[in-house]
N, C-alpha and C positions, 0 to 999 in steps of 0.2 A: 530419501524420498525424491525419486526423479520423475514421477508421473502419477497422474490420477484420472480415473476414468468411471463412467457409469454408463450402462447399457442405454441406448437411445431407441425408443420403440418406433421411431418414423424410418422410412425406407432410406438406404444409403444415399440413393440418387437425390433425394430431396434434402438430406441433411448438408450434402456437399455442393449445393447450389453456388455458396459463396465460400472462398477460402477462409480458414479460421483465421479470426482478427486477433489472436493473442499468440506470444511465443510459446515454443516447447519450454517445459519446466526443467531447465538444466541448472548446473550449480552457478552459471553466470546470470539465470534468472534471480536466484537468491541473493547472490551478491549485490547486483543493482538495486533489488528491491529494498535491501537494507540501506543502500547508499541514498536512495531516494527519500527514505523515511527520514534519515538524519539531516540531510541537505534541506528537505521542507521544513524541518524544525527550526533550523538555525535561520533559513531564509525568511520564514514568516516574522520571527522576532526581529530580525535586522530591519525588515521593511517597515514594521510597526514603529521602530525606534526611529528610523530615518524619516519616514513620510507621516507619521502618526496613525493610530489605529483604523479610524475610518476610511482614508485613503487608501491604506494598506489593503485592506479588505476589498475595497471596490476594484482596485488593481488586480488582486488576486482572482477575484470572481470572474473579471473580465478576460484574463488570461487563461483561467480554466475553461471557460465557455469557448473560447477560440481553439484552444487544443482539441476539445472535444469534438467541434465541429469539423475539424480537419480529420481526427480519427474516424468519426462516422463517415466522412465523405470518401476515403479509400475502401477499395474492395478487399484488400488483403492486408496480413500483418506487414507493417514497414517498421523497422526498429526505431528510428529516430521518431517517428510521429507517435507510435505507441509510448515510448518511455517519456516524451515530452508531456503527453497527457498524464501519466503517472506521477511525474513531477509536480505538476500543477494541482492534482488532486492532493498530493502530500501537503503543499504550500497551504492550499484553501481549507484541507481538512484540519491542519493545526489551527488556522485562524477561526474556524467554526468552533472548535472546542475552546479556544481561548476567549472567544466573545461571550459564550456561556458563563465560563468563570469569572473573567476579570470584568467584562462589561455589564453582565447581568448578575453577577454575584452567585451564581449556582455552584455549590461545592462539587469537587470532583467525585465525591461519594454519591452525589446524584446523578452528575452527567455521564459517569461511567456506565451504571446500568441503562442509563436512558438511551445512550447510543448502542449498547447492546441489545437492547429490544428493538430499536431501529433495524440493526443488521438482522436480527431474527425474523423481522417482518419482511424485510426484502427477501430472505431466504426461502421464506414460507410462501411468499406469492411466487417466486421465481419457480420453485418446484411445482407448486399446484397449477402453473400454467404450462410448464415445459416438461415437467417429470424428469428433470435432471439438473444438476448443479455443476456439470463437468465443464472446465473450460476448454475442451478439446470440441466442445459442439457450439462455438459462438460464430455462427454462420448466418444467422438472421439477425435483423434489425431489432426485434423484440429482445433476443437472448443478450445482445450487445447492450441495450438499455439495461436490463437486469444485471448484468456484470458490472458495469461502471457504477451503477446505484450501489452495489454490494461493496467495490472497491472504496467509493468514497465514504461509506460507512464504516469500514474496517479502518480507515486512516483516522477518522474521528474518534472512533473507540479507542484505538491504539493510543492516541494522544492523550486522551483524559486518563486511560489507564496507567501510562508511564508517569504522568505528572502525579497521580494519586499515590502510586509507590513511593515517589521521590519525595513527597511531603509528608508521608505518615512514619518516616524513620528509616528507610532504606537508602535514602540519598541517591545520587545518580549512579555512581560507580556500584553500588549495591543493587540498584535496579537493573544495570547491565547484566551483573551475575545472574540475578533472579530471572531475566527473560532469557538470557543465553542457555540457562538449564531449561526453562520452560519449552523452549523451541525445539528441544531434543525429544520431549514427551510424544507428540504425535508422530514424529518420524520413527522412533523406537516401537510405539504401539502399532503402526502401520506394518512395520518390519516383522514384529514378533508377536503381536496379539491379534493380528487379523483386523485392525481397525480399517473401516472403509477408507479408500484411497481420497475420495473427494473430501470427506470430513477431515482427514489428516491434512490435506493441503490448505483448506481454508483455515484450520485451526493455526498452522504455522503461517500463514499469511497474515492472519491478525497480530501474531506476536512479533513479526518482524517489525512492526510500526513501533511499539514502546522500546523495542531494543535499539534500534537505529537512532531514535529520538534521545533515548537516555544516553548513549555512547556519544552522540554529538553535542549534548548538553554538558556532559562531563568534560568534554575537550575544550568547550567555548567558554562556559561560565568561570567566574572568578574564584579564588581560594576560599573567599569568605562563604562560598555557595557550595563548596565542596568539588569545584571543578578545577581543570588545569590552567585554566586563564588564557587560552590561546586567542580569545575573542571571536565574536559572532561572523565578522567578515572573513577572516582568514579560513576559519572551519567551512564556512559556505562556498569559498571559492575552492579551496581544496577538494571538498567532497563533489563539487560540481566538476572539477577537472578530472576526477575519478570516474564519475557517470558517463561523461563524454567520451572518454578513453575507452571504457567497457562497451558502450552502445556503438562506437565506431568500429570496434572490432567485430562485433556481432552484424553490424550491416554489412561489412565487407565479407566475413567468413560465412555468413548465414548459417551458423551453426545451431541456432535457436529457431529456425523455420521448421514447419510442419513437413515431416518425411511422407512419402507417397505410401498410401495404404494405411496410414495411422488414424485411429479413431479413439 
């Protein structure tokens, strides 16, 4: 699945008033997306351990706000600006899910459908106002707000869902296998069962979160918790280095930038 689109009822000239603010959906997009989810998971846990939960959440919220301000300030897609914002959404989305569970005692069986309802509400409002959920139409401030609200909701939902499967018997490795299989479903359904491309994209987008987070947890956590025991800091640094490498390549090659005439 390399693309998703939905017809836009507005004139082409008005839609193209601002360059699209998100990258083209290529294989690099999915690789970096999975990497950011895993890095966000371990970085959030590492910050909470080093700084304490409250300072970690405050720092994560501040960094997210700054990254989004920069993202909204630019007039076109810029690889490092966009992916920095995604990383910070990943870190803070993990913290939001953890605060509900650890801080407030909300079980994952409750927080998972709660975040699912929040995401559904964002999609409902987005479509009701804009009549499209296509990421190829993020050319207005309002659509950009809807887009990032959806992204934040998907990260929180994916975190809760991944932790839920890990704690109900699948474990971290089992969760990796489960979500690796699950992410193939929308791609296959789009290719062979005529699933709407927009629906397929957002379904896969949600699943990348628990897939990456479960994989990172499996690598970082100790043997007693079913992990490989590499540690939070080494895994966070390794995944960060991978993200920087891929984003640097895209910033140089521009292979994920919108092609002329694309809708």
